[in-house]
C-alpha positions in Angstrom: 107.7 97.6 102.8 109.0 98.6 99.8 108.9 100.5 96.6 107.6 99.7 93.1 107.8 101.5 89.8 105.3 101.5 87.1 105.4 103.0 83.4 102.2 103.9 82.4 101.7 103.3 78.2 99.1 103.4 76.0 98.5 99.6 75.8 96.9 99.3 79.2 93.5 100.5 80.5 93.0 102.6 83.3 91.4 99.8 85.1 94.2 97.6 84.5 96.5 99.9 86.2 94.7 100.4 89.3 94.1 96.7 89.6 98.0 96.5 89.2 98.7 99.1 91.9 96.1 97.4 94.3 98.0 94.0 93.8 101.1 96.0 94.5 99.7 97.2 97.8 98.5 93.8 98.9 102.0 92.5 98.2 103.2 95.0 101.1 104.3 97.7 98.9 103.5 101.0 100.4 105.1 103.4 98.0 104.4 103.5 93.9 106.0 105.7 91.6 104.2 106.2 88.4 105.6 107.7 85.4 104.2 108.5 82.0 105.3 110.2 78.9 103.6 112.8 76.6 99.9 111.5 75.6 99.8 109.3 78.7 100.1 112.1 81.4 96.1 112.3 81.3 95.9 108.8 81.6 98.1 108.9 84.9 95.8 111.5 86.3 92.9 109.1 85.4 94.6 106.1 87.2 95.1 108.5 90.4 91.5 109.3 90.5 90.2 106.0 90.1 92.4 104.7 92.6 91.5 107.7 95.1 87.9 106.8 94.1 88.3 103.0 95.3 90.8 103.4 98.3 89.7 107.1 99.5 91.8 108.4 102.3 94.1 105.5 102.3 96.3 106.8 99.2 97.9 110.1 98.6 100.4 111.8 96.6 103.7 112.1 98.5 105.7 113.9 95.6 105.2 114.8 92.1 107.4 116.1 89.2 107.1 117.1 85.7 109.8 118.1 83.1 111.6 116.7 79.7 113.8 114.2 78.9 116.0 114.0 76.0 115.9 110.5 74.1 117.3 109.8 70.8 117.6 113.4 70.0 114.0 114.0 71.0 112.3 115.9 73.9 109.7 113.9 75.8 107.4 115.4 78.5 107.0 113.4 81.7 104.8 113.4 84.6 105.9 111.5 88.1 104.1 111.0 90.9 104.8 109.0 94.1 101.6 107.3 95.7 101.7 106.4 99.4 99.3 103.8 100.7 98.4 103.6 104.5 96.9 100.7 105.3 93.9 100.7 108.0 
């Protein structure tokens, strides 16, 4: 059992991130922290919705947070959720 962290960016598609999550779950990871900044926050919501559609009640959100971080003098909005996987 373990925990993985994935940063959602603009280059990968929703399907690629869902596949990456499923691979992590198959490796034995039961908790994944997903983080997205600015425009990618909507993509993070789409990733979770697609994952929930595929795995159903075996996945759920343990916690979530939003806020801002200062990087190089700029304020960046972020969304972070922790997804839990419960195998059957």
